[in-house]
C-alpha positions in Angstrom: 0.1 0.0 0.0 1.2 3.6 -0.8 3.9 2.1 -3.0 2.8 4.5 -5.7 3.7 7.3 -3.4 7.3 6.2 -3.4 7.2 5.9 -7.2 6.0 9.5 -7.5 8.4 10.7 -4.9 11.3 9.6 -7.0 9.9 11.5 -9.7 9.4 14.7 -7.8 13.0 14.6 -6.6 14.5 13.8 -9.9 12.5 16.7 -11.5 13.7 19.2 -8.6 9.9 19.9 -8.5 10.1 21.4 -5.1 13.4 23.1 -5.3 13.2 26.9 -5.7 16.6 28.5 -6.2 17.3 31.2 -3.6 17.3 33.8 -6.5 13.6 33.3 -6.7 12.6 33.5 -3.2 11.7 37.1 -3.1 9.6 39.5 -5.0 10.9 42.6 -6.7 10.0 44.6 -3.6 12.1 42.3 -1.4 9.3 40.5 0.2 9.1 36.8 0.4 7.4 35.3 -2.6 5.0 33.1 -0.5 2.7 32.4 -3.4 5.4 30.8 -5.5 6.7 29.0 -2.5 3.3 27.6 -1.2 1.9 26.9 -4.7 5.1 24.8 -5.4 4.4 22.7 -2.3 0.8 22.4 -3.0 1.2 21.3 -6.6 3.7 18.7 -5.4 1.4 17.3 -2.8 -1.4 16.8 -5.3 0.6 14.2 -7.0 0.4 11.9 -4.1 -2.2 9.8 -2.2 -2.5 12.0 0.9 -3.7 11.1 4.4 -5.5 14.1 5.9 -5.0 14.5 9.5 -8.6 15.3 10.0 -11.7 14.7 7.9 -11.8 17.3 5.1 -13.2 20.5 6.4 -13.1 19.4 10.2 -9.4 20.4 11.0 -10.0 22.4 14.2 -9.3 26.1 13.6 -8.7 25.8 10.0 -10.5 28.3 8.0 -9.9 30.7 5.0 -7.5 33.2 6.6 -4.6 32.1 4.1 -6.0 30.8 0.8 -2.5 29.6 0.0 -2.5 27.0 2.8 -3.9 23.6 2.3 -5.4 21.5 5.3 -2.7 19.6 7.3 -1.9 16.0 6.0 0.8 13.6 5.6 2.2 11.8 2.6 2.9 8.3 3.6 6.0 6.7 1.8 6.7 2.9 2.5 10.3 1.8 3.5 12.1 0.2 0.6 14.1 -3.0 0.7 12.7 -4.4 4.0 10.4 -7.3 4.4 9.7 -6.8 8.2 7.8 -4.1 9.8 9.7 -0.9 10.9 9.1 2.5 12.4 8.1 5.8 10.6 10.0 9.1 10.3 7.8 12.0 10.2 9.7 14.7 8.1 8.9 18.5 8.8 10.4 21.1 6.5 11.6 24.3 7.6 10.6 27.8 6.2 10.3 30.2 9.2 6.8 28.9 9.9 5.8 31.2 6.9 6.9 29.1 3.8 8.1 25.5 3.1 11.5 24.4 2.0 10.6 21.5 -0.3 13.9 19.8 -0.3 13.9 19.4 3.5 10.5 17.5 3.1 10.4 15.6 -0.2 14.0 14.9 -0.9 14.8 13.9 2.7 11.7 11.6 2.9 13.0 9.7 -0.2 16.5 9.4 1.1 15.5 7.8 4.3 12.7 5.6 2.5 15.7 4.3 0.4 17.5 3.4 3.7 14.7 1.2 4.8 12.5 3.4 6.8 8.9 4.4 6.5 8.5 8.2 6.1 5.7 10.6 6.2 6.0 14.2 4.8 4.0 16.6 7.1 2.1 19.5 5.9 1.6 21.6 9.1 0.0 25.0 9.5 2.1 28.2 8.9 1.6 31.8 10.3 -0.9 33.3 10.5 -1.9 30.1 12.4 -0.1 29.7 15.8 2.7 27.7 17.1 0.0 25.5 18.8 -1.7 24.9 15.5 1.6 23.6 14.1 2.3 21.3 17.2 -1.2 20.1 17.1 -0.7 18.9 13.4 2.5 17.3 14.4 0.9 15.4 17.3 -2.0 14.5 15.2 0.5 13.0 12.6 2.0 10.8 15.2 -1.4 9.7 16.6 -2.7 9.0 13.0 0.2 6.6 12.2 -0.1 4.6 15.4 -3.9 4.4 14.9 -3.5 3.1 11.3 -0.4 1.0 12.0 -2.0 -2.2 10.7 -3.2 -0.6 7.5 0.2 1.0 6.9 2.1 -2.1 7.9 4.2 -0.2 10.3 5.4 -0.5 14.1 4.4 2.0 16.8 8.0 3.5 16.7 8.0 7.1 15.5 10.8 9.6 15.0 10.1 13.3 14.3 12.7 14.8 12.0 12.7 18.4 11.1 14.9 21.1 9.7 14.9 24.7 10.8 11.3 25.6 11.9 10.6 22.0 11.2 13.4 21.1 13.7 12.0 23.4 16.2 8.6 21.8 15.9 10.1 18.4 16.2 11.8 19.5 19.5 8.4 20.7 20.7 6.9 17.4 19.9 9.8 15.7 21.9 9.2 18.0 25.0 5.3 18.3 25.0 3.3 15.3 24.6 0.6 13.0 26.2 -0.4 9.2 26.4 -3.6 9.8 24.6 -7.2 10.7 25.5 -8.5 7.3 26.5 -12.1 8.6 26.8 -12.1 10.2 23.4 -14.7 9.1 20.8 -12.0 9.6 18.1 -9.8 6.5 18.0 -6.9 8.6 16.7 -7.0 10.8 19.8 -6.7 7.8 22.1 -3.1 7.1 20.8 0.0 8.5 22.5 1.6 11.6 20.9 5.1 10.8 22.5 7.7 10.2 19.7 10.4 7.6 20.2 13.1 9.9 18.8 13.9 13.6 17.8 16.1 14.6 14.9 16.8 18.3 14.9 18.5 19.7 11.7 19.7 23.1 12.3 16.6 23.7 14.5 17.9 23.8 18.1 17.4 27.4 18.6 17.9 28.1 22.3 15.7 31.2 22.5 15.2 30.7 26.2 18.4 29.0 27.1 20.9 31.2 25.1 20.5 34.7 26.5 20.6 37.4 23.9 20.7 35.0 21.1 19.0 35.9 18.0 15.8 38.1 18.7 15.9 37.6 22.5 16.3 40.2 25.3 16.3 37.8 28.4 15.4 40.7 30.9 12.6 42.0 29.0 8.9 40.8 28.6 8.8 42.6 25.2 9.3 40.0 22.4 11.1 41.0 19.2 10.6 37.5 17.6 8.5 36.6 14.8 8.0 33.0 16.3 6.4 33.9 19.5 3.5 36.1 20.7 4.9 36.6 24.3 7.5 35.6 26.8 5.4 32.6 28.1 5.0 31.3 24.6 8.8 31.7 24.0 9.6 29.6 27.0 7.0 26.9 26.2 8.3 26.5 22.7 12.0 26.5 23.7 12.8 22.8 24.0 16.1 23.2 26.0 14.0 24.5 29.0 11.4 21.9 28.7 13.5 18.8 29.2 12.3 16.1 31.6 13.0 12.5 32.3 10.3 11.4 29.9 11.5 13.1 26.8 13.0 10.8 23.9 16.6 10.7 22.7 17.8 13.4 20.4 20.0 13.5 17.3 21.2 17.2 16.8 23.1 18.5 13.9 23.8 21.8 12.4 26.5 23.9 10.6 28.4 26.4 12.7 26.9 29.3 10.7 23.8 28.9 12.9 25.9 29.5 16.2 26.6 26.1 17.8 25.8 27.5 21.3 22.1 26.7 20.4 23.0 22.9 20.1 25.2 23.2 23.2 22.4 24.7 25.2 20.1 21.8 24.3 22.8 19.3 24.8 23.6 20.6 28.2 20.0 20.4 29.3 19.7 16.7 27.9 22.8 15.8 29.9 21.7 17.3 33.1 18.6 15.2 33.0 20.3 12.0 31.5 18.6 11.9 28.1 20.7 10.1 25.5 21.7 12.3 22.5 24.0 12.6 19.5 25.3 15.9 18.2 27.2 16.9 15.1 28.5 20.4 14.3 29.9 21.0 10.9 32.3 23.9 10.2 31.3 24.2 6.6 28.0 25.2 5.1 25.1 27.5 6.1 21.6 27.2 7.0 19.1 25.5 4.9 21.4 22.7 3.3 18.9 19.9 3.9 20.9 16.8 2.6 23.8 19.0 1.6 23.8 17.1 -1.8 23.3 20.0 -4.3 19.5 19.4 -4.6 18.6 22.3 -2.4 17.6 25.9 -2.8 21.2 27.0 -2.4 22.5 24.5 -4.9 25.2 23.6 -2.4 26.9 20.2 -2.5 29.1 19.7 0.4 29.9 16.0 1.0 31.2 16.3 4.4 28.1 17.8 5.7 26.0 15.3 3.8 27.5 12.6 6.1 25.0 13.8 8.8 22.4 11.6 7.0 24.5 8.3 7.2 25.3 9.1 10.9 21.5 9.6 11.5 20.7 6.3 9.6 22.9 4.5 12.2 21.3 6.3 15.1 17.6 5.6 13.7 18.4 2.0 13.5 19.3 1.9 17.1 15.8 3.5 17.8 13.7 1.2 15.5 
């Protein structure tokens, strides 16, 4: 089942159908060309058999405030080359919670499907929807896969893998979860939303744990940050200050251009509580490389940075 999604995914990647060169990211006035970006993603999604996270028209809080956004969903891609059941990687692209970096979704999903893992490309809500809406979508994706595990021929094991904003979202899924609403009439909501592992690709932004980092003044309640509405929200969605003994293992990687202190802050918090993690920091490259194989919006091929994916494959095998 869903093998056609794999075949279509190979075509999408071969065509560079979701890669938008950085020279085309902005309009002549300098503003982000969201229409080109989201239209490109939406057209790619149409090529697949999609699993809606809620029945059509029933996504809580979804309305017509942004006509460029489609309802949250996953594209399930079955593992290749494995006869036994295995776990699923939910792949969340970046884009600053405003746009979608296609290579961080489709290309990454194909790479790990070829490595023998089920993958699920997540379309989560962007601004003007809230961070809570995005997290609701990720949690619903986790529950949906577990609820439909027999149909999908997968195990209960789930890893959330994200890049940039998607990495931040994956970190949130790893620090905010529940064991399911056992009294719910919706069988999906009865499932646990706790992932079994988190992969954060250049997404460990320690907004609370790194004083003064990026947009943050740690001594002010005034937020100059496009990702958060207030200080309480900033703290809630900063994974490094929400680590408990119940959070799953982490795999963290980034290039040093993003300031490795972000990863250090998260790693320090994980160490303090005794949560296993693996961390890789690369001196070359910049933000947004995805697989760093040249098929990204930056057209950058950096073989040394690409090694993160092989290292991550070994790490995932230990989880699944």
